[in-house]
C-alpha positions as CSV (number, residue, x, y, z in Angstrom):
1,M,91.8,-104.1,82.6
2,V,94.8,-103.1,84.9
3,W,95.9,-100.5,82.2
4,A,92.3,-99.1,82.0
5,L,92.5,-98.6,85.9
6,F,95.8,-96.8,85.6
7,L,94.2,-94.5,82.9
8,A,91.3,-93.8,85.0
9,N,92.9,-91.3,87.6
10,R,92.2,-87.7,88.6
11,G,95.6,-86.5,88.4
12,E,95.9,-84.0,85.5
13,D,99.2,-82.8,84.3
14,L,99.6,-78.9,84.8
15,D,101.7,-78.8,81.4
16,T,98.3,-80.2,79.8
17,W,97.0,-76.6,80.2
18,F,99.7,-74.6,78.0
19,H,99.1,-77.4,75.4
20,L,95.3,-76.3,75.3
21,G,96.1,-72.7,75.3
22,V,98.7,-73.2,72.4
23,G,96.2,-75.1,70.6
24,R,93.6,-72.4,70.9
25,W,96.0,-69.9,69.9
26,I,96.7,-71.7,66.7
27,V,92.9,-72.1,65.9
28,A,92.5,-68.6,66.4
29,H,95.4,-67.3,64.5
30,H,95.4,-70.1,61.8
31,T,99.1,-70.4,62.1
32,V,101.8,-71.7,64.3
33,P,103.7,-69.4,66.5
34,H,107.4,-68.7,65.5
35,L,108.0,-66.2,68.6
36,D,106.7,-66.9,71.9
37,P,103.3,-65.0,72.2
38,F,102.6,-66.0,75.9
39,S,105.2,-64.7,78.2
40,F,106.8,-61.2,78.6
41,T,110.0,-62.8,79.8
42,A,110.6,-64.2,76.4
43,A,108.6,-62.5,74.1
44,N,111.4,-62.1,71.5
45,N,112.7,-66.0,71.9
46,L,112.2,-68.3,69.2
47,Y,109.4,-70.8,69.5
48,S,109.8,-74.1,67.5
49,D,106.5,-75.8,68.3
50,S,106.7,-79.5,67.5
51,H,103.5,-80.3,69.5
52,W,101.4,-78.1,67.4
53,L,99.2,-80.4,65.7
54,F,98.7,-82.5,68.9
55,Q,97.7,-79.2,70.5
56,V,95.1,-78.5,67.7
57,V,93.7,-82.0,68.3
58,L,93.7,-81.5,72.3
59,Y,92.1,-78.4,72.0
60,L,89.1,-79.5,69.5
61,V,88.6,-82.7,71.9
62,H,88.5,-80.6,74.9
63,A,85.9,-78.1,73.3
64,L,83.7,-81.2,72.4
65,G,84.0,-83.1,75.8
66,G,86.4,-81.4,78.0
67,I,88.9,-83.2,80.5
68,P,86.7,-86.6,80.2
69,L,86.8,-86.7,76.3
70,I,90.7,-86.1,76.4
71,T,91.0,-88.9,78.9
72,A,89.1,-91.4,76.6
73,L,91.5,-90.2,73.6
74,Q,94.4,-91.2,75.9
75,A,92.9,-94.3,76.9
76,A,92.7,-94.8,73.0
77,C,96.3,-94.1,72.4
78,F,97.8,-96.3,75.4
79,L,95.4,-99.1,75.1
80,G,95.9,-99.3,71.4
81,G,99.6,-99.3,71.6
82,A,99.7,-102.0,74.0
83,A,97.2,-104.1,71.8
84,L,99.9,-103.6,68.7
85,L,102.8,-104.7,70.7
86,V,100.9,-107.8,71.8
87,R,100.1,-108.6,68.5
88,S,103.9,-108.3,67.4
89,T,104.0,-111.7,68.7
90,P,100.8,-113.7,67.9
91,E,101.9,-117.1,69.3
92,P,99.0,-118.0,71.7
93,R,101.2,-120.3,73.7
94,L,102.6,-117.1,75.2
95,N,99.4,-115.6,76.4
96,G,100.2,-116.0,80.0
97,L,103.4,-114.4,79.7
98,K,101.9,-111.8,77.8
99,A,99.5,-110.9,80.4
100,V,102.4,-110.8,83.5
101,A,104.5,-108.7,81.1
102,L,101.7,-106.0,80.3
103,I,100.8,-106.0,84.2
104,A,104.7,-105.4,85.0
105,L,104.8,-102.8,82.3
106,A,101.7,-100.7,83.4
107,P,103.2,-99.2,86.6
108,I,106.1,-97.9,84.6
109,V,104.3,-96.5,81.6
110,A,101.6,-95.0,84.1
111,D,104.4,-92.3,85.0
112,R,104.1,-91.1,81.4
113,M,100.2,-91.4,81.0
114,L,99.8,-88.0,80.9
115,L,97.2,-85.9,78.7
116,R,100.6,-84.7,77.2
117,P,101.9,-85.5,73.6
118,D,103.8,-88.5,75.1
119,M,100.3,-90.4,74.3
120,A,100.9,-90.2,70.3
121,T,104.5,-91.3,70.7
122,F,103.5,-94.3,72.4
123,L,101.1,-95.2,69.7
124,F,103.4,-94.4,67.1
125,M,106.2,-96.3,68.7
126,A,103.8,-99.4,68.6
127,V,103.0,-98.8,64.9
128,F,106.5,-98.9,63.9
129,W,107.5,-102.0,66.1
130,R,104.8,-103.8,64.6
131,A,105.6,-102.9,61.2
132,L,109.4,-103.3,61.5
133,F,110.0,-106.3,63.7
134,A,106.9,-108.2,64.4
135,R,107.2,-111.9,64.2
136,P,106.0,-113.1,61.8
137,A,106.8,-110.1,59.5
138,A,104.1,-107.5,59.1
139,P,102.7,-107.3,55.3
140,R,104.5,-104.7,53.3
141,R,101.5,-102.1,53.3
142,W,102.6,-101.8,57.1
143,L,105.9,-100.7,55.8
144,W,104.7,-98.0,53.5
145,S,102.4,-96.5,56.0
146,L,105.4,-95.4,58.3
147,P,106.1,-92.3,56.4
148,L,102.8,-90.9,56.9
149,V,102.8,-92.0,60.6
150,Q,106.2,-90.0,60.7
151,I,104.6,-86.9,59.3
152,L,102.1,-87.0,62.0
153,W,104.5,-87.9,64.7
154,V,106.9,-85.1,63.7
155,N,104.1,-82.5,64.0
156,M,102.9,-83.8,67.5
157,H,105.8,-84.7,69.7
158,G,109.6,-83.8,70.1
159,L,110.5,-87.4,70.4
160,F,109.5,-88.3,66.6
161,M,113.3,-89.2,66.1
162,F,112.4,-92.5,67.3
163,G,110.7,-93.0,64.1
164,P,114.2,-92.9,61.9
165,V,115.9,-94.7,64.7
166,L,113.5,-97.8,64.7
167,T,113.7,-97.5,60.6
168,G,117.1,-97.2,60.3
169,A,117.7,-100.2,62.6
170,A,115.5,-102.6,60.5
171,A,117.3,-101.3,57.4
172,V,120.9,-102.0,58.6
173,G,119.7,-105.3,59.7
174,S,118.5,-106.2,56.5
175,I,121.8,-104.8,54.8
176,A,123.6,-107.2,57.1
177,R,121.4,-110.0,56.1
178,A,122.0,-109.5,52.3
179,F,125.8,-108.9,52.5
180,M,127.3,-110.6,55.8
181,P,127.8,-114.1,56.6
182,L,125.5,-114.4,59.4
183,P,124.7,-117.7,60.6
184,Q,121.3,-119.1,59.4
185,D,119.1,-118.3,62.5
186,W,120.3,-114.6,62.9
187,M,119.5,-114.1,59.0
188,Q,116.1,-115.6,59.6
189,A,115.6,-113.1,62.6
190,E,116.1,-110.4,59.9
191,E,113.6,-111.7,57.4
192,R,111.1,-108.9,56.5
193,A,108.6,-108.5,53.8
194,A,110.5,-106.1,51.9
195,S,114.1,-106.1,50.4
196,W,117.2,-104.2,51.9
197,K,116.9,-101.6,49.1
198,E,113.0,-101.1,50.1
199,L,114.0,-100.6,53.6
200,V,116.6,-98.0,52.7
201,L,114.1,-96.3,50.5
202,L,111.8,-96.4,53.3
203,F,114.5,-95.2,56.1
204,L,115.2,-92.0,53.6
205,A,111.4,-91.4,53.3
206,V,110.9,-91.5,57.0
207,C,113.9,-89.3,57.5
208,A,112.3,-86.7,54.8
209,A,109.0,-86.8,56.5
210,C,110.7,-85.2,59.2
211,I,110.9,-82.0,57.7
212,V,107.4,-82.0,56.5
213,T,106.5,-79.4,59.3
214,P,105.8,-75.6,59.4
215,Y,109.2,-75.2,60.9
216,G,111.1,-77.5,58.0
217,A,114.4,-78.3,59.0
218,E,114.3,-76.3,62.0
219,G,112.0,-78.5,63.9
220,I,114.5,-81.1,64.1
221,R,116.8,-78.9,66.3
222,Y,114.1,-79.4,68.8
223,A,114.7,-83.2,68.8
224,F,118.4,-82.7,69.7
225,L,117.7,-79.8,72.3
226,L,115.4,-82.4,74.1
227,Y,118.4,-85.0,74.5
228,S,120.8,-82.2,75.7
229,E,118.0,-81.6,78.3
230,I,118.6,-84.7,79.9
231,G,121.3,-86.8,81.7
232,H,124.6,-85.7,83.5
233,G,125.5,-83.2,80.7
234,S,122.6,-81.3,81.3
235,D,122.5,-78.2,83.2
236,S,121.9,-78.1,87.0
237,F,118.1,-76.7,86.3
238,M,117.1,-79.6,84.2
239,R,118.8,-82.0,86.5
240,S,116.5,-80.5,89.3
241,V,113.5,-81.3,87.2
242,S,112.5,-84.7,88.7
243,E,111.6,-86.7,85.5
244,L,114.7,-85.4,83.9
245,K,116.7,-86.8,86.6
246,P,119.2,-89.6,85.0
247,A,117.4,-93.0,86.1
248,G,120.4,-94.2,88.1
249,I,119.8,-91.8,90.7
250,V,116.5,-92.6,91.6
251,Y,116.8,-95.0,94.8
252,Q,113.5,-95.4,96.3
253,L,112.0,-98.7,95.4
254,S,108.5,-97.9,94.1
255,P,106.4,-100.0,92.1
256,P,107.7,-98.4,88.7
257,V,111.3,-98.9,90.0
258,L,110.8,-102.5,90.7
259,M,109.1,-103.3,87.6
260,Y,111.5,-101.6,85.6
261,R,114.3,-103.9,86.9
262,L,112.1,-106.9,86.4
263,I,111.5,-106.2,82.8
264,L,115.2,-105.3,82.6
265,A,116.1,-108.6,84.1
266,G,113.6,-110.4,81.8
267,T,114.9,-108.7,78.7
268,A,118.4,-109.5,79.2
269,L,117.4,-113.3,80.4
270,S,115.4,-113.6,77.0
271,A,118.5,-112.3,75.0
272,V,121.0,-114.7,76.5
273,L,118.6,-117.6,76.2
274,N,118.1,-116.7,72.6
275,R,121.3,-115.7,71.5
276,R,121.5,-118.0,68.9
277,R,118.5,-116.5,67.3
278,L,118.7,-113.1,68.2
279,S,117.5,-110.1,65.9
280,L,120.7,-107.9,66.0
281,S,118.6,-105.1,64.6
282,A,115.9,-105.3,67.3
283,T,118.7,-105.9,69.8
284,A,120.5,-102.7,68.5
285,V,117.1,-100.6,69.2
286,I,116.5,-102.0,72.7
287,L,120.4,-101.3,73.7
288,A,120.0,-97.5,72.1
289,F,116.7,-97.1,74.1
290,F,118.3,-98.7,77.4
291,H,121.0,-95.8,77.0
292,L,118.1,-93.3,77.0
293,A,116.7,-94.9,79.8
294,G,120.1,-94.5,81.7
295,Q,119.9,-90.8,80.6
296,S,116.6,-89.7,82.1
297,V,113.8,-91.3,84.6
298,R,111.0,-90.7,81.9
299,N,112.8,-92.5,79.1
300,T,112.5,-95.7,81.6
301,A,108.9,-95.9,80.2
302,Y,110.1,-95.8,76.6
303,F,112.6,-98.5,76.8
304,S,110.1,-100.9,78.7
305,F,107.4,-100.4,76.4
306,L,109.7,-101.9,73.5
307,A,111.5,-104.4,76.0
308,V,108.1,-106.0,76.2
309,P,107.8,-107.3,72.8
310,F,111.4,-107.8,72.2
311,M,111.3,-110.1,75.3
312,L,108.1,-111.7,74.0
313,Q,109.8,-112.6,70.6
314,N,112.9,-114.1,72.0
315,F,110.6,-116.6,74.2
316,A,108.6,-117.2,71.1
317,A,111.6,-118.2,69.5
318,M,112.3,-120.9,72.1
319,L,108.9,-122.5,72.4
320,E,110.4,-125.9,71.4
321,R,112.0,-125.8,75.2
322,D,108.7,-124.5,76.7
323,I,107.7,-126.5,80.1
324,P,104.1,-126.9,79.7
325,R,103.3,-126.5,83.5
326,V,104.9,-122.9,83.5
327,R,101.9,-121.7,81.2
328,P,98.9,-122.2,83.6
329,T,101.3,-120.8,86.6
330,L,102.0,-117.7,84.4
331,R,98.0,-117.3,83.8
332,G,97.3,-117.5,87.6
333,A,100.1,-115.1,88.5
334,A,98.7,-112.6,85.9
335,I,95.1,-113.1,87.4
336,T,96.3,-112.6,91.0
337,A,98.4,-109.7,90.2
338,A,95.6,-108.0,88.2
339,V,93.2,-108.4,91.0
340,V,95.7,-107.1,93.8
341,L,96.7,-104.2,91.6
342,G,93.3,-103.1,90.6
343,F,92.2,-103.4,94.3
344,L,94.9,-100.8,95.1
345,L,94.1,-98.6,92.1
346,V,90.6,-98.3,92.9
347,S,91.2,-97.8,96.7
348,G,93.7,-95.1,96.2
349,R,96.3,-97.0,98.1
350,Y,98.6,-97.5,95.2
351,Y,99.0,-93.7,94.9
352,V,99.2,-93.1,98.4
353,H,102.3,-95.6,98.8
354,T,103.8,-93.8,95.5
355,H,103.1,-90.2,96.9
356,D,101.2,-89.2,93.6
357,N,99.0,-86.4,93.8
358,K,96.1,-88.5,92.2
359,T,92.8,-90.2,92.9
360,F,91.0,-92.9,91.2
361,G,88.4,-91.6,88.8
362,I,88.0,-89.5,85.6
363,G,87.9,-85.5,85.7
364,R,90.1,-82.8,87.3
365,N,92.2,-83.0,90.2
366,P,90.7,-80.3,92.5
367,F,93.8,-80.0,94.6
368,I,96.7,-79.3,92.4
369,R,95.3,-76.1,90.6
370,P,95.5,-72.2,91.3
371,D,91.8,-71.7,90.8
372,G,91.4,-69.9,94.1
373,A,94.4,-67.6,93.4
374,I,93.0,-66.8,89.8
375,A,89.6,-66.2,91.2
376,F,91.1,-63.6,93.8
377,V,93.3,-61.9,91.5
378,E,90.1,-61.5,88.9
379,R,87.9,-60.4,91.7
380,S,90.5,-57.7,93.5
381,G,91.5,-56.3,89.9
382,L,95.2,-56.6,90.7
383,K,97.1,-55.5,87.7
384,G,100.7,-55.1,86.1
385,P,103.3,-58.0,85.3
386,Y,103.3,-60.8,87.7
387,L,105.8,-63.6,88.7
388,N,104.2,-67.2,88.6
389,D,105.4,-70.5,89.9
390,I,106.6,-72.4,86.8
391,L,104.0,-75.2,87.3
392,Y,101.4,-72.7,87.2
393,G,102.1,-71.2,83.9
394,G,100.4,-73.5,81.7
395,M,96.8,-73.0,83.7
396,L,97.6,-69.3,83.6
397,I,98.0,-69.3,79.9
398,W,94.7,-71.1,79.6
399,R,93.0,-68.7,81.8
400,W,94.4,-65.5,81.2
401,H,96.3,-65.3,77.7
402,P,96.3,-62.7,76.1
403,E,95.1,-60.2,78.9
404,R,98.1,-61.3,81.3
405,P,101.2,-62.4,79.8
406,I,103.1,-65.1,82.1
407,F,106.3,-65.2,83.7
408,T,107.4,-68.6,83.1
409,D,105.9,-72.2,82.2
410,G,106.8,-75.7,81.5
411,R,107.9,-75.0,77.7
412,L,111.5,-74.8,79.0
413,E,113.0,-74.5,75.6
414,V,111.4,-71.3,75.1
415,Y,113.1,-69.6,78.1
416,G,116.7,-70.9,77.6
417,P,119.3,-71.9,80.1
418,E,120.3,-68.7,81.4
419,F,116.8,-67.4,82.4
420,L,115.9,-70.8,84.1
421,L,119.6,-71.1,86.1
422,E,118.8,-67.5,87.3
423,Y,114.8,-68.5,88.3
424,R,116.3,-71.7,90.0
425,K,118.8,-69.5,92.3
426,M,115.9,-67.1,93.0
427,T,113.7,-69.7,94.2
428,E,116.5,-71.6,96.3
429,A,117.9,-68.4,97.3
430,P,115.3,-65.5,97.1
431,A,117.2,-63.1,99.3
432,S,119.8,-62.8,96.7
433,L,117.8,-62.0,93.7
434,W,114.2,-61.6,94.6
435,D,114.6,-57.4,94.4
436,E,116.7,-57.6,91.3
437,V,114.3,-59.9,89.4
438,T,111.0,-58.2,90.6
439,G,112.7,-54.7,89.6
440,R,114.0,-55.9,86.3
441,W,110.6,-56.9,85.2
442,D,108.5,-54.5,87.3
443,I,106.8,-57.3,88.9
444,Q,103.7,-56.1,90.9
445,Y,102.3,-59.5,92.5
446,A,103.1,-63.0,92.5
447,I,100.9,-66.3,92.5
448,L,102.9,-69.1,94.1
449,S,102.1,-72.7,95.0
450,G,101.8,-74.4,98.4
451,I,103.0,-77.7,97.0
452,S,105.8,-76.5,94.8
453,P,109.4,-76.4,95.6
454,Y,109.8,-73.6,93.3
455,S,107.5,-71.7,96.1
456,E,108.4,-72.7,99.2
457,K,111.6,-70.7,99.9
458,I,109.9,-67.7,98.5
459,I,107.0,-67.9,100.7
460,E,109.2,-68.4,103.7
461,Y,111.3,-65.2,102.6
462,L,108.2,-63.1,101.6
463,T,107.0,-63.8,105.2
464,G,109.3,-61.7,106.5
465,R,109.1,-58.9,104.1
466,K,106.4,-56.2,105.0
467,D,106.5,-54.5,101.7
468,W,105.3,-57.9,99.9
469,P,102.1,-58.7,102.2
470,L,100.1,-62.1,101.6
471,L,96.7,-61.1,100.1
472,Y,95.3,-64.7,99.4
473,S,95.9,-68.1,100.5
474,D,93.8,-71.4,100.5
475,G,96.9,-73.7,101.2
476,F,97.6,-74.8,98.0
477,S,97.9,-71.3,96.1
478,A,99.0,-68.0,97.4
479,V,99.2,-64.5,96.1
480,Y,101.7,-61.8,97.4
481,A,101.5,-58.3,95.9
482,R,103.9,-55.3,96.4
483,R,102.5,-52.9,98.9
484,D,103.8,-49.8,97.0
485,G,102.7,-49.3,93.3
486,P,99.6,-49.5,91.1
487,N,97.8,-52.0,93.3
488,R,98.5,-50.0,96.6
489,D,94.8,-49.3,97.3
490,I,93.9,-52.9,96.5
491,V,96.6,-54.0,98.8
492,V,95.1,-51.8,101.7
493,K,91.5,-52.9,101.4
494,T,92.5,-56.5,101.1
495,L,94.6,-56.4,104.3
496,K,91.7,-55.0,106.1
497,E,89.2,-57.4,104.7
498,R,91.2,-60.5,104.5
499,K,90.6,-63.6,106.6
500,D,93.3,-65.5,108.0
501,L,93.4,-68.9,106.3
502,F,93.7,-70.8,109.6
503,D,90.7,-69.1,111.0
504,T,88.4,-71.0,108.3
505,P,87.0,-74.6,109.4
506,P,89.9,-77.1,108.7
507,P,89.4,-79.9,106.1
508,P,87.8,-83.0,107.3
509,I,90.3,-86.2,107.9
510,Y,89.0,-89.5,107.3
511,P,90.5,-92.7,109.1
512,K,92.0,-95.2,106.7
513,T,89.4,-97.8,105.3
514,W,89.4,-99.5,102.2
515,L,89.8,-96.3,100.7
516,A,93.1,-94.7,101.4
517,N,93.3,-91.4,99.9
518,D,96.1,-89.2,101.3
519,P,94.8,-86.2,103.4
520,L,96.3,-84.0,100.9
521,E,94.5,-80.8,101.5
522,A,95.2,-80.9,105.1
523,L,98.7,-81.9,104.5
524,T,99.1,-78.7,102.1
525,R,97.5,-76.4,104.7
526,A,99.9,-77.4,107.1
527,K,102.9,-77.4,105.0
528,F,102.0,-73.5,104.0
529,A,101.8,-72.7,107.7
530,V,105.3,-73.7,108.1
531,F,106.5,-71.6,105.0
532,A,104.4,-68.9,106.3
533,G,105.8,-68.6,109.9
534,R,102.6,-70.0,111.5
535,P,104.1,-73.0,113.5
536,D,101.2,-73.3,116.0
537,A,99.0,-73.6,113.0
538,A,100.9,-76.3,111.4
539,R,101.4,-78.4,114.4
540,A,97.4,-78.3,114.8
541,E,97.0,-79.5,111.5
542,Y,99.9,-82.3,111.9
543,E,98.3,-83.4,115.2
544,R,94.7,-83.7,113.6
545,I,96.0,-85.9,111.0
546,L,98.1,-88.1,113.4
547,A,95.1,-88.3,115.7
548,A,93.2,-90.1,112.9
549,R,96.2,-91.9,111.1
550,P,99.1,-92.5,113.5
551,D,101.2,-93.9,111.1
552,D,101.2,-91.2,108.7
553,L,105.0,-90.9,107.9
554,D,104.9,-87.5,106.3
555,S,102.9,-85.9,108.9
556,L,105.1,-87.3,111.7
557,R,108.3,-86.1,110.0
558,N,106.8,-82.5,109.2
559,L,105.6,-82.4,112.8
560,A,108.9,-83.1,114.0
561,A,110.5,-80.4,111.8
562,V,108.0,-77.8,113.2
563,E,108.9,-79.0,117.1
564,A,112.9,-78.5,115.9
565,R,111.9,-74.8,114.4
566,T,110.5,-73.7,117.2
567,G,113.3,-74.9,119.7
568,H,111.5,-78.0,121.1
569,T,114.7,-80.0,120.1
570,E,114.4,-83.4,122.2
571,L,110.6,-83.6,121.5
572,A,111.8,-83.5,117.7
573,I,114.4,-86.0,118.0
574,T,112.0,-88.3,119.7
575,L,109.6,-87.9,116.8
576,F,111.9,-88.2,114.1
577,K,113.2,-91.4,115.6
578,H,110.0,-92.7,115.5
579,A,109.6,-91.8,112.0
580,L,112.6,-93.5,111.1
581,K,111.2,-96.7,112.7
582,L,108.0,-96.4,110.4
583,G,110.3,-95.7,107.2
584,P,113.8,-97.2,107.7
585,R,114.5,-96.3,104.3
586,D,113.4,-92.8,104.2
587,A,116.6,-91.0,103.4
588,P,115.0,-87.5,104.1
589,T,113.8,-88.4,107.8
590,A,117.4,-89.9,108.5
591,S,119.2,-86.9,107.0
592,T,117.3,-84.4,108.9
593,L,117.6,-86.2,112.4
594,G,121.1,-86.3,111.7
595,V,121.2,-82.4,111.2
596,L,119.2,-82.0,114.2
597,L,121.7,-84.3,116.1
598,L,124.7,-82.3,114.6
599,S,123.5,-79.0,115.6
600,S,122.8,-80.3,119.3
601,G,126.3,-81.3,119.6
602,R,125.5,-84.9,119.3
603,R,128.2,-85.5,116.6
604,D,128.9,-89.1,116.9
605,E,125.5,-90.1,116.9
606,A,124.7,-87.8,113.8
607,V,127.1,-89.1,111.4
608,P,125.9,-92.7,110.8
609,L,122.5,-91.3,110.0
610,L,124.1,-88.8,107.7
611,E,126.0,-91.4,106.1
612,R,122.9,-93.7,105.9
613,A,120.9,-91.2,104.3
614,A,123.5,-90.3,101.8
615,R,123.7,-94.0,100.8
616,L,120.1,-94.5,100.8
617,Q,119.7,-91.4,98.3
618,P,122.8,-90.2,96.9
619,D,121.2,-87.1,95.3
620,L,120.3,-85.6,98.8
621,A,122.0,-82.5,98.9
622,Q,121.2,-82.0,102.5
623,A,122.8,-85.2,103.9
624,H,126.1,-84.4,102.2
625,A,126.2,-80.9,103.2
626,A,125.5,-81.9,106.8
627,L,128.0,-84.7,106.6
628,G,130.7,-82.3,105.3
629,A,130.0,-80.0,108.4
630,A,130.5,-83.2,110.7
631,L,133.5,-84.2,109.3
632,Y,134.7,-80.8,109.3
633,Q,134.4,-81.0,113.0
634,R,136.1,-84.3,113.3
635,G,139.3,-82.8,111.4
636,Q,138.7,-84.9,108.5
637,I,139.3,-82.0,106.1
638,D,139.6,-83.6,102.7
639,E,136.8,-86.0,103.2
640,A,134.5,-83.2,104.4
641,A,135.6,-80.9,101.4
642,R,134.4,-84.1,99.1
643,S,131.1,-84.4,100.6
644,L,130.5,-80.4,100.5
645,E,131.4,-80.4,96.7
646,T,128.9,-83.1,96.1
647,S,126.5,-81.1,98.1
648,L,126.8,-78.2,95.7
649,A,126.8,-80.1,92.5
650,L,123.2,-81.2,93.5
651,A,122.2,-77.8,95.1
652,P,124.4,-75.2,94.0
653,N,122.8,-72.2,95.8
654,D,123.2,-73.5,99.5
655,P,124.9,-70.4,101.2
656,Y,125.9,-72.6,104.0
657,A,127.4,-75.3,102.0
658,H,129.6,-72.7,100.3
659,F,130.7,-71.3,103.6
660,N,131.8,-74.7,104.9
661,L,133.5,-75.3,101.8
662,G,135.5,-72.3,102.3
663,A,136.2,-73.3,105.8
664,C,137.6,-76.5,104.5
665,R,139.6,-74.2,102.0
666,L,141.1,-72.4,104.4
667,K,142.3,-75.7,106.4
668,Q,143.7,-76.7,102.9
669,E,145.6,-73.5,102.7
670,R,143.9,-73.0,99.4
671,L,143.1,-68.8,100.3
672,E,141.8,-67.9,96.7
673,D,139.3,-70.8,96.7
674,A,138.2,-69.9,100.4
675,V,137.5,-66.6,99.3
676,T,135.8,-67.4,96.4
677,S,133.5,-69.7,98.4
678,F,132.7,-67.1,101.1
679,H,131.8,-64.6,98.5
680,R,129.4,-67.0,97.0
681,A,127.7,-67.8,100.5
682,L,127.5,-64.0,101.1
683,E,125.9,-63.3,97.6
684,L,123.3,-66.0,98.3
685,K,122.3,-64.8,101.8
686,P,123.2,-61.3,102.0
687,D,122.6,-61.0,105.7
688,Y,125.0,-63.7,106.2
689,S,126.9,-62.1,109.2
690,E,129.7,-64.8,109.6
691,A,130.8,-65.0,106.1
692,R,130.9,-61.0,106.0
693,A,133.0,-61.4,109.1
694,V,135.4,-64.1,107.7
695,L,136.0,-61.8,104.5
696,S,136.8,-58.7,106.5
697,K,139.4,-60.8,108.5
698,L,140.7,-62.4,105.2
699,K,141.2,-58.8,103.8
700,R,143.0,-57.4,107.0
């Protein structure tokens, strides 16, 4: 029941739309793409589409029944996979533990319950585990179905290499059983329906299946590319993508994080207690997936998905030590947890707590799509190349291909690291690159998002540019256009007729009842007002929200930021302190309050808050940058430099952090490094007069 409720959400993933667009292209052209056909920035780049079969299936299902039918397909994959995992340990005396484990697993896997190829990977992982590691061992026919399953997998998702990993581990375990002097219990744990020779042949067959794609062996390259995109060794753009961040730097104690830790502890405990009868091959698989989980947040779901049957099998091997009274307790705990979690999901309170832009139900989320901007562009007749927020690329492929090629989208492997790093730099420091990038690609208009981190600084920057006026905004999406150029007449006409967003009736805000959905429309409208230089409109929106919901932390924190921007420092400090009482573990609130106190000359109050923020969330660049500035003022130059270096490793395009690091280098008598830092600050912020003045002085 809990899994079904998690699957019933209106929280569509924007990448779904590029999968649909590619599927439509393949059906129309009766072939797979080899060069990117969708963007003008990567038109000559190689495109090895490891998802092509999934995309065709997705497109055909969508043509038959739209998003609801795709959601049904997703439910079949996830629920089928969960059922296979449970059947891998058929011991009925474990039913209570199975229920508890599946409920704990649901919030973790829910982060990957997207209308993406992941749904196929979860199903295929369950098939492989059932065939290779089930206890008692699965029949031989299950084993020899795996090469066929692998052929489907390799054409549906880039994580198809999980198949050879699982099969290889089982083959190695059987070889060890045949040739090594293992304890009898360990040998029994490696017992399977096939001999070691058959399992080696099976492994080779599964590996051979990996090249049964339209791309041949070239398709395998993508699997290794995926691994290079994650973890500490990836480039700074990949590390900025939330789902690709290393799991070790996710600090908020959200339900998925708590459940991951619970399953991790249960898995370790079961292995220790069952160490005399442990399956070495299954243990090797779990350790490999645990390593992957440490590399990327998204991989915690894959680890947990296999850790649950591993844990259940370990406890099943220990049943003679079972305490009978535990089983009724577990059943009661499972029922209680299911009822509570079910209420939280149906009421929307779960998504409010986890800050997910989702609501309970089936269908499309009306708040995360650029539908209004798309309709405006079509209605007004804007033409020429355009720049789009990367999160909108998939939807624009679906709506506009082939008439309007996109600038970029979520197929990161197509664009390459050089393009993506430049894109990130432009989104974080638009003054340094906007004219260069828009000139190089002859950009005539831009479609930006009011809720995307890739758009907020661009919107703020363009607000001060008269040659790039705002033509349309609904709070969620915005369209800016070049004043001169082929759209000149459209721009002039639109500016005469355009209604101000904040002159339209504001969206309703409902007080909290048992239904507790976020006032997302009002929050986004207020956030856009901040970026667009309309603090009065933003203040009015936040005050409306707080009148209905006085404990809304996001609104209180953002209202405090508005007051700080408009010079009401003491009021802002009071509001931030109140917000910190509501969310004492909220690192951004502590950090922003610390920055404000530091800028007000209250350094001694600021430092503990900044240290607290950096401790609560060590990947919060703002906290490290401000702490570095405060330590510099204290004369702790070496400590300040270390904090600033940490900040720049997280946010390399912060001109102020570069300037402050340059000041530290001067104090450390590292003149060459200081000049480099000042030049970098000026490059990122061309109007940075302080950096220009210091460089001029150093030249003299």
